[in-house]
N, C-alpha and C positions, 0 to 999 in steps of 0.2 A: 410522543415520548419526551417532550420537553425541548428546551432550547439550550440546555447545558452541554458541555463537551462530553463526548462518549469515547472511551478508549477500551479496547479489549486486547487480550493476548491470545496467542495461538502458536502453532508450529507450521513450518514448511513441511508438508507431507511428502512432497516429491519435487525434484528439480526440473521436472517436465510437466507440461500441462495436458489438457484433454487431447486424446489421440496422439500422444507423444510430441506435442508441440513444444519445441525448445525455447520459445519466446516467453513461456509462462512458468510460474511456480504453481503447484497445487498447494493450497493452504487450508488450515483448519479453522481459520478465523470466521466466526459467523458474521454475515453482513446481509443487508437488504438491498434492493435495487437502488434506493436513494444513496447508498454508501459507495456505489461504484466510483472509482477515481480517488478513493481515500488512500493515503500514503501507507505503505507497508515498511516498517522500520526494523532494523536489526537491533541487537541489544546495546549497540553504541550510539543509537539515534540516527544512523545513516539511512536515508531512503533507499530501499533496495527494489521497490516495485510500487505499482499502483493497482489496487483492487479493480477487477474488470468484469468478472462473471462468476456465476455459481451454477451448479447442477441442481435441477429441480425435478423431483420425482418421488414416488413412494419409497420410503425407507432411506432416502438421502437427506442427510443433515450435515451442515457445516462442511460441504465440499465446495470450495471456492478456488478462484484463480486470480493471480496477480501477474501483470506483465512485468518482465524484468526491466530494471532501470537502464541497463545497457542498450536495450532495443529502443527505449524511449530517447536515449541520448542520440542514437543514430538518426532517428526521425527529426529531432530538434536541429541537428546539424544542417538540415536542408532548409531551415527557415531563415528569412532575412534577419540580420542583427543577432545571430546566434551567439550565446555566451555559454561556455562550457559549464557542465554541472560541477558545482563546487563541493568538495568533500570537507565537511566540518565535523570535527570530533569533540564538540563542546559537551556532549552528553556522556562521554566515556567515564566510567567509574561512578556515575550517579545512579541512585535508586530509580525504580520505575516511576514512583510518585514524583521525584525531582525532575525526571525527564519530561513527564506530562506537563508540569508547570512551565517548563521552558518552551517546548514545541507547540503548546496550544495557541500561542500568539502568532504562529506562522501558518496556521491552518484556517482556511476560510470555506464558507459554503456559498456556492453559486447556484442560484435558482433560475431555471429557465421555464418561462410560461408558454 
């Protein structure tokens, strides 16, 4: 599908995940297995989660899950040299296209062979 940046929009369908798991959002953002770990942003450009799973089955489309950033922050606190997640509102008030131009420089792809 190319090497260019890909961005899509969607909604948080539910504040809880599969089997009522409070650590996850249910999202309507379509993503593939290679997109797991992609950032989930709110309209102000704050990372609110990371895509992590999707339901696969007959008649299921665009049912995905993202782990909430608060739970990731708890995990990170247990790592050596932890630095608190920083809230940066530099994207507030900018159009979707302007936001993409700004945050595309902070997104990377890590390939594991």
